[in-house]
Each structure stands twice: as structure tokens, then as C-alpha cells.
C-alpha atoms as an extended CHARMM CRD file, in Angstrom:
* protein
*
       169  EXT
         1         1  MET       CA            -49.3850000000       -9.9950000000      -35.1110000000  PROA      1               0.0000000000
         2         2  LYS       CA            -52.6680000000      -10.2080000000      -33.2220000000  PROA      2               0.0000000000
         3         3  ALA       CA            -51.7760000000      -13.6860000000      -31.9450000000  PROA      3               0.0000000000
         4         4  PHE       CA            -48.4050000000      -12.3350000000      -30.7370000000  PROA      4               0.0000000000
         5         5  ILE       CA            -50.0550000000       -9.5440000000      -28.7250000000  PROA      5               0.0000000000
         6         6  SER       CA            -52.7220000000      -11.9310000000      -27.4480000000  PROA      6               0.0000000000
         7         7  PHE       CA            -50.0560000000      -14.3720000000      -26.2110000000  PROA      7               0.0000000000
         8         8  TYR       CA            -48.2210000000      -11.7150000000      -24.1860000000  PROA      8               0.0000000000
         9         9  SER       CA            -51.3960000000      -10.1260000000      -22.8450000000  PROA      9               0.0000000000
        10        10  ASP       CA            -52.5780000000      -13.5640000000      -21.6610000000  PROA      10              0.0000000000
        11        11  ALA       CA            -49.2060000000      -14.2380000000      -20.0270000000  PROA      11              0.0000000000
        12        12  LEU       CA            -49.3280000000      -10.8500000000      -18.2560000000  PROA      12              0.0000000000
        13        13  LYS       CA            -52.9010000000      -11.4980000000      -17.0890000000  PROA      13              0.0000000000
        14        14  ILE       CA            -51.9750000000      -14.9280000000      -15.6600000000  PROA      14              0.0000000000
        15        15  ALA       CA            -48.8850000000      -13.4780000000      -13.9120000000  PROA      15              0.0000000000
        16        16  LEU       CA            -50.8840000000      -10.6550000000      -12.2970000000  PROA      16              0.0000000000
        17        17  GLN       CA            -53.6100000000      -13.0820000000      -11.1630000000  PROA      17              0.0000000000
        18        18  SER       CA            -50.9250000000      -15.2940000000       -9.5780000000  PROA      18              0.0000000000
        19        19  ILE       CA            -49.3370000000      -12.3190000000       -7.8160000000  PROA      19              0.0000000000
        20        20  PHE       CA            -52.6400000000      -11.0840000000       -6.3940000000  PROA      20              0.0000000000
        21        21  ALA       CA            -53.7180000000      -14.6060000000       -5.4180000000  PROA      21              0.0000000000
        22        22  HSD       CA            -50.4790000000      -15.2320000000       -3.4520000000  PROA      22              0.0000000000
        23        23  LYS       CA            -49.6310000000      -11.8080000000       -2.0100000000  PROA      23              0.0000000000
        24        24  LEU       CA            -47.3170000000      -13.0350000000        0.7620000000  PROA      24              0.0000000000
        25        25  ARG       CA            -45.2940000000      -15.2250000000       -1.5910000000  PROA      25              0.0000000000
        26        26  ALA       CA            -45.0070000000      -12.3470000000       -4.0890000000  PROA      26              0.0000000000
        27        27  PHE       CA            -43.9420000000       -9.9360000000       -1.3270000000  PROA      27              0.0000000000
        28        28  LEU       CA            -41.2960000000      -12.3200000000        0.0250000000  PROA      28              0.0000000000
        29        29  THR       CA            -39.9720000000      -12.9700000000       -3.4840000000  PROA      29              0.0000000000
        30        30  LEU       CA            -39.7320000000       -9.2230000000       -4.1070000000  PROA      30              0.0000000000
        31        31  ILE       CA            -37.8970000000       -8.6800000000       -0.7940000000  PROA      31              0.0000000000
        32        32  GLY       CA            -35.5070000000      -11.5330000000       -1.6220000000  PROA      32              0.0000000000
        33        33  ILE       CA            -34.6800000000      -10.0470000000       -5.0110000000  PROA      33              0.0000000000
        34        34  ILE       CA            -34.1440000000       -6.5700000000       -3.5150000000  PROA      34              0.0000000000
        35        35  ILE       CA            -31.8730000000       -7.9160000000       -0.7550000000  PROA      35              0.0000000000
        36        36  GLY       CA            -29.9250000000      -10.0570000000       -3.2300000000  PROA      36              0.0000000000
        37        37  VAL       CA            -29.3040000000       -7.1880000000       -5.6380000000  PROA      37              0.0000000000
        38        38  ALA       CA            -28.4300000000       -4.8210000000       -2.7710000000  PROA      38              0.0000000000
        39        39  SER       CA            -25.9510000000       -7.3770000000       -1.3790000000  PROA      39              0.0000000000
        40        40  VAL       CA            -24.2130000000       -7.7450000000       -4.7280000000  PROA      40              0.0000000000
        41        41  VAL       CA            -24.0030000000       -3.9440000000       -5.1030000000  PROA      41              0.0000000000
        42        42  VAL       CA            -22.6140000000       -3.4940000000       -1.5580000000  PROA      42              0.0000000000
        43        43  VAL       CA            -20.0100000000       -6.2550000000       -1.9780000000  PROA      43              0.0000000000
        44        44  GLY       CA            -18.9670000000       -4.8800000000       -5.3750000000  PROA      44              0.0000000000
        45        45  ALA       CA            -18.6510000000       -1.3440000000       -4.0150000000  PROA      45              0.0000000000
        46        46  SER       CA            -16.6920000000       -2.5900000000       -0.9800000000  PROA      46              0.0000000000
        47        47  ILE       CA            -14.2350000000       -4.5260000000       -3.1360000000  PROA      47              0.0000000000
        48        48  SER       CA            -13.7940000000       -1.5670000000       -5.4670000000  PROA      48              0.0000000000
        49        49  GLY       CA            -13.2390000000        0.8120000000       -2.5470000000  PROA      49              0.0000000000
        50        50  LEU       CA            -10.7810000000       -1.5470000000       -0.8710000000  PROA      50              0.0000000000
        51        51  ASN       CA             -8.8830000000       -1.9870000000       -4.1280000000  PROA      51              0.0000000000
        52        52  THR       CA             -8.6330000000        1.7960000000       -4.5560000000  PROA      52              0.0000000000
        53        53  TYR       CA             -7.4590000000        2.1860000000       -0.9450000000  PROA      53              0.0000000000
        54        54  VAL       CA             -4.7490000000       -0.4810000000       -1.3040000000  PROA      54              0.0000000000
        55        55  VAL       CA             -3.4960000000        0.9950000000       -4.5900000000  PROA      55              0.0000000000
        56        56  GLU       CA             -3.3300000000        4.4900000000       -3.0370000000  PROA      56              0.0000000000
        57        57  ARG       CA             -1.4500000000        3.2350000000        0.0380000000  PROA      57              0.0000000000
        58        58  VAL       CA              1.0340000000        1.1620000000       -1.9570000000  PROA      58              0.0000000000
        59        59  THR       CA              1.6010000000        4.0390000000       -4.3770000000  PROA      59              0.0000000000
        60        60  LYS       CA              2.1520000000        6.4470000000       -1.4780000000  PROA      60              0.0000000000
        61        61  VAL       CA              4.6140000000        4.1240000000        0.2650000000  PROA      61              0.0000000000
        62        62  LEU       CA              6.5130000000        2.7440000000       -2.7180000000  PROA      62              0.0000000000
        63        63  GLY       CA              5.6110000000        5.1870000000       -5.4440000000  PROA      63              0.0000000000
        64        64  SER       CA              4.2890000000        4.2180000000       -8.8150000000  PROA      64              0.0000000000
        65        65  ASN       CA              7.7290000000        4.3100000000      -10.4360000000  PROA      65              0.0000000000
        66        66  HSD       CA             10.1010000000        3.3500000000       -7.6150000000  PROA      66              0.0000000000
        67        67  PHE       CA             12.3900000000        0.3880000000       -7.3630000000  PROA      67              0.0000000000
        68        68  MET       CA             14.8070000000       -0.6500000000       -4.6650000000  PROA      68              0.0000000000
        69        69  ILE       CA             18.2120000000       -2.2990000000       -4.7930000000  PROA      69              0.0000000000
        70        70  ALA       CA             19.0020000000       -4.1550000000       -1.5960000000  PROA      70              0.0000000000
        71        71  ARG       CA             21.5600000000       -6.6170000000       -0.3490000000  PROA      71              0.0000000000
        72        72  MET       CA             18.8350000000       -9.0970000000        0.4990000000  PROA      72              0.0000000000
        73        73  ALA       CA             15.0960000000       -9.4000000000       -0.1190000000  PROA      73              0.0000000000
        74        74  PHE       CA             13.1420000000       -8.5020000000        3.0020000000  PROA      74              0.0000000000
        75        75  HSD       CA             11.7470000000      -11.5630000000        4.7610000000  PROA      75              0.0000000000
        76        76  GLY       CA             10.6980000000      -10.0650000000        8.0870000000  PROA      76              0.0000000000
        77        77  ARG       CA             12.8030000000       -9.7540000000       11.1920000000  PROA      77              0.0000000000
        78        78  LEU       CA             15.5600000000      -12.3150000000       11.5120000000  PROA      78              0.0000000000
        79        79  PRO       CA             17.9190000000      -12.8920000000       14.4200000000  PROA      79              0.0000000000
        80        80  ASP       CA             21.3490000000      -11.3420000000       13.7790000000  PROA      80              0.0000000000
        81        81  GLU       CA             23.0460000000      -14.7250000000       13.3310000000  PROA      81              0.0000000000
        82        82  GLU       CA             20.4670000000      -15.8790000000       10.7720000000  PROA      82              0.0000000000
        83        83  PHE       CA             20.6220000000      -12.5470000000        8.9340000000  PROA      83              0.0000000000
        84        84  GLU       CA             24.4190000000      -12.7510000000        8.6340000000  PROA      84              0.0000000000
        85        85  ARG       CA             24.2700000000      -16.3990000000        7.5240000000  PROA      85              0.0000000000
        86        86  VAL       CA             21.8050000000      -15.5550000000        4.7500000000  PROA      86              0.0000000000
        87        87  ASN       CA             23.8200000000      -12.5070000000        3.6710000000  PROA      87              0.0000000000
        88        88  ARG       CA             27.2970000000      -14.0800000000        3.5710000000  PROA      88              0.0000000000
        89        89  ARG       CA             27.1890000000      -14.6090000000       -0.1790000000  PROA      89              0.0000000000
        90        90  ASN       CA             25.6630000000      -11.2060000000       -0.9670000000  PROA      90              0.0000000000
        91        91  LYS       CA             28.0120000000       -8.2770000000       -1.5240000000  PROA      91              0.0000000000
        92        92  ARG       CA             27.4930000000       -5.3350000000        0.7900000000  PROA      92              0.0000000000
        93        93  LEU       CA             26.2480000000       -2.1800000000       -0.9050000000  PROA      93              0.0000000000
        94        94  ASN       CA             28.1440000000        0.9800000000       -0.0530000000  PROA      94              0.0000000000
        95        95  TRP       CA             28.1400000000        4.7050000000       -0.8100000000  PROA      95              0.0000000000
        96        96  ASP       CA             30.1790000000        4.1800000000       -3.9900000000  PROA      96              0.0000000000
        97        97  ASP       CA             27.4700000000        1.8460000000       -5.3210000000  PROA      97              0.0000000000
        98        98  TYR       CA             24.8630000000        4.5340000000       -4.6250000000  PROA      98              0.0000000000
        99        99  GLU       CA             26.9310000000        7.1800000000       -6.4070000000  PROA      99              0.0000000000
       100       100  TRP       CA             27.4910000000        4.8780000000       -9.3910000000  PROA      100             0.0000000000
       101       101  VAL       CA             23.7450000000        4.2370000000       -9.7860000000  PROA      101             0.0000000000
       102       102  ARG       CA             23.0150000000        7.9530000000       -9.3160000000  PROA      102             0.0000000000
       103       103  ASP       CA             25.5560000000        8.9270000000      -11.9930000000  PROA      103             0.0000000000
       104       104  HSD       CA             24.7860000000        6.1850000000      -14.5330000000  PROA      104             0.0000000000
       105       105  CYS       CA             21.0170000000        5.6620000000      -14.3370000000  PROA      105             0.0000000000
       106       106  ARG       CA             19.7610000000        7.9040000000      -17.1490000000  PROA      106             0.0000000000
       107       107  SER       CA             16.0920000000        7.0230000000      -16.6850000000  PROA      107             0.0000000000
       108       108  CYS       CA             16.1180000000        7.7110000000      -12.9210000000  PROA      108             0.0000000000
       109       109  THR       CA             14.8120000000       11.1230000000      -11.8960000000  PROA      109             0.0000000000
       110       110  GLU       CA             15.9060000000       10.6160000000       -8.2730000000  PROA      110             0.0000000000
       111       111  VAL       CA             18.2690000000        8.1310000000       -6.6410000000  PROA      111             0.0000000000
       112       112  GLY       CA             18.4510000000        7.8500000000       -2.8740000000  PROA      112             0.0000000000
       113       113  ALA       CA             20.3330000000        5.7110000000       -0.3990000000  PROA      113             0.0000000000
       114       114  GLY       CA             19.3290000000        4.3030000000        2.9380000000  PROA      114             0.0000000000
       115       115  VAL       CA             20.5790000000        1.9560000000        5.6200000000  PROA      115             0.0000000000
       116       116  GLN       CA             18.8160000000        0.7370000000        8.7180000000  PROA      116             0.0000000000
       117       117  GLY       CA             19.8150000000       -0.7070000000       12.0310000000  PROA      117             0.0000000000
       118       118  GLN       CA             18.5370000000       -1.3100000000       15.5150000000  PROA      118             0.0000000000
       119       119  ALA       CA             19.9440000000       -0.0690000000       18.8210000000  PROA      119             0.0000000000
       120       120  ASP       CA             18.9930000000        0.7830000000       22.3850000000  PROA      120             0.0000000000
       121       121  LEU       CA             18.7540000000        4.5660000000       22.7760000000  PROA      121             0.0000000000
       122       122  ARG       CA             19.0280000000        6.5300000000       26.0200000000  PROA      122             0.0000000000
       123       123  GLN       CA             18.3410000000       10.2430000000       26.5560000000  PROA      123             0.0000000000
       124       124  GLU       CA             18.2620000000       11.9390000000       29.9670000000  PROA      124             0.0000000000
       125       125  GLY       CA             17.3830000000        8.7150000000       31.7780000000  PROA      125             0.0000000000
       126       126  ILE       CA             14.6710000000        7.7070000000       29.2980000000  PROA      126             0.0000000000
       127       127  GLU       CA             15.4190000000        4.4600000000       27.5140000000  PROA      127             0.0000000000
       128       128  PHE       CA             14.1750000000        3.3710000000       24.0790000000  PROA      128             0.0000000000
       129       129  PRO       CA             15.0480000000       -0.3180000000       23.6560000000  PROA      129             0.0000000000
       130       130  SER       CA             15.3960000000       -1.7800000000       20.1540000000  PROA      130             0.0000000000
       131       131  ALA       CA             14.7350000000        1.4970000000       18.3460000000  PROA      131             0.0000000000
       132       132  LEU       CA             14.8770000000        1.3700000000       14.5480000000  PROA      132             0.0000000000
       133       133  ILE       CA             17.4710000000        3.7540000000       13.1200000000  PROA      133             0.0000000000
       134       134  PHE       CA             17.4910000000        4.7780000000        9.4510000000  PROA      134             0.0000000000
       135       135  GLY       CA             20.3490000000        6.5800000000        7.7390000000  PROA      135             0.0000000000
       136       136  VAL       CA             19.2630000000        8.1330000000        4.4420000000  PROA      136             0.0000000000
       137       137  SER       CA             20.4000000000       10.5150000000        1.7530000000  PROA      137             0.0000000000
       138       138  ALA       CA             18.9660000000       14.0350000000        1.8310000000  PROA      138             0.0000000000
       139       139  ASN       CA             16.5490000000       13.4650000000       -1.0530000000  PROA      139             0.0000000000
       140       140  MET       CA             14.7780000000       10.4780000000        0.5530000000  PROA      140             0.0000000000
       141       141  VAL       CA             12.1700000000       12.8350000000        2.0220000000  PROA      141             0.0000000000
       142       142  ASP       CA             11.0700000000       13.6270000000       -1.5410000000  PROA      142             0.0000000000
       143       143  ILE       CA             11.4390000000       10.0980000000       -2.9180000000  PROA      143             0.0000000000
       144       144  GLU       CA              9.3140000000        8.5500000000       -0.1740000000  PROA      144             0.0000000000
       145       145  ASP       CA              6.8370000000       11.4710000000       -0.1260000000  PROA      145             0.0000000000
       146       146  LYS       CA              7.3440000000       12.2340000000        3.5580000000  PROA      146             0.0000000000
       147       147  THR       CA              6.2760000000       15.4270000000        5.3010000000  PROA      147             0.0000000000
       148       148  ILE       CA              8.0390000000       16.9060000000        8.2990000000  PROA      148             0.0000000000
       149       149  ALA       CA              5.6090000000       18.1330000000       10.9600000000  PROA      149             0.0000000000
       150       150  GLU       CA              8.1140000000       20.3660000000       12.7010000000  PROA      150             0.0000000000
       151       151  GLY       CA             11.6650000000       21.3950000000       11.8770000000  PROA      151             0.0000000000
       152       152  ARG       CA             13.4470000000       20.2350000000        8.7260000000  PROA      152             0.0000000000
       153       153  PHE       CA             14.9710000000       17.1750000000        7.1020000000  PROA      153             0.0000000000
       154       154  VAL       CA             18.7200000000       16.5510000000        6.8920000000  PROA      154             0.0000000000
       155       155  SER       CA             20.5200000000       18.5400000000        4.1950000000  PROA      155             0.0000000000
       156       156  ALA       CA             22.8620000000       17.2230000000        1.4980000000  PROA      156             0.0000000000
       157       157  ASP       CA             25.7430000000       19.0620000000        3.1900000000  PROA      157             0.0000000000
       158       158  GLU       CA             25.0280000000       17.3240000000        6.5070000000  PROA      158             0.0000000000
       159       159  VAL       CA             24.9610000000       13.9390000000        4.7690000000  PROA      159             0.0000000000
       160       160  GLN       CA             28.2600000000       14.7160000000        2.9880000000  PROA      160             0.0000000000
       161       161  ARG       CA             29.9360000000       15.7890000000        6.2570000000  PROA      161             0.0000000000
       162       162  SER       CA             28.3790000000       12.8980000000        8.2480000000  PROA      162             0.0000000000
       163       163  ALA       CA             26.9970000000       15.4910000000       10.6480000000  PROA      163             0.0000000000
       164       164  LEU       CA             25.4590000000       14.2910000000       13.9080000000  PROA      164             0.0000000000
       165       165  VAL       CA             21.8480000000       15.2550000000       13.1510000000  PROA      165             0.0000000000
       166       166  CYS       CA             18.6400000000       13.2590000000       13.2030000000  PROA      166             0.0000000000
       167       167  VAL       CA             14.9490000000       13.4370000000       12.4000000000  PROA      167             0.0000000000
       168       168  LEU       CA             12.6570000000       11.8710000000       14.9850000000  PROA      168             0.0000000000
       169       169  GLY       CA              9.4300000000       10.2070000000       13.9900000000  PROA      169             0.0000000000
């Protein structure tokens, strides 16, 4: 046991003598270790924070339990001719399809419908070229977790009657 303690006390003594004999080298080594550990901690924290941010944003946009049925997978903006060529084989979805899914999907708490298009809009001499237009069912404001800053969203009655109302945003 005495030899064991003697071995470690000798090793400690030699290490301390080396540190005090080469102070600059010891200081630079210490700084290098501190910077290295700090860098690893900062990178790890940044990756963790970024991961949390991405998960929150994706969950807010898509929801944690949402799925979408579409005529075609979204591949960015395509010219109209290319879009129609790609979609020729795919059946168009209509309001009856939405109602069927709404009535028959037992595990769905909410089912919404939406369609989008693009058009040039004009109001009192002000022109909005290539504006995106979305037509949605009344419950899409809840499904997509949207908030209305001023006014209200379209009602189910207005959707049923195809009323000429809109939400700007």
C-alpha cells in the first residue's frame, strides 16, 4: 500500500515540477483545453437549440398529427403546362372526396379542405400581380393553428353558400 501511495505522490511531484518549470507551455495547454471544451459545449448547445427550433416550426406549420392528401406531391413552382402534364394521370380531388374523408375517417379529429391558385388582382387602381389565392374550409384556421389579427375567418355557412368573402394576409 505504501508503494502505491509513493508511486502516485512521486508522479504528482514530477508533474508539478514540470508545470512550474515550463509555465508558458502549461498556460498555453490550459488555454487550449478550455477553448476546446468551450467550443464543443457551444456547438452542442447550438445544434440542440437549432433542432428544437426546427421541430417547433415544423410542428406549428404541419402539426404533430397532420397529414395531407393532394393530387400531386409538391415539387416547387412549375409552369402551367408542366403542371398539367404531370397531373394528367392523377384524378382531381373535389368537395365530395373531402366530405367522404370527413365522414369516414374515424381517427381524424378534424378534416379540412383547401385549394390554391394564382391570379392578378386589382383593387381601386392598385395591382397585385401573381397573387396566391387559397380557398379553404372554415375549420382550416384551427387545423393550421392560424390567428386572425383583425376581423374573423370565413364561417361554415359562407363556405357552404360559396359566399364572396376573403381573409387577407
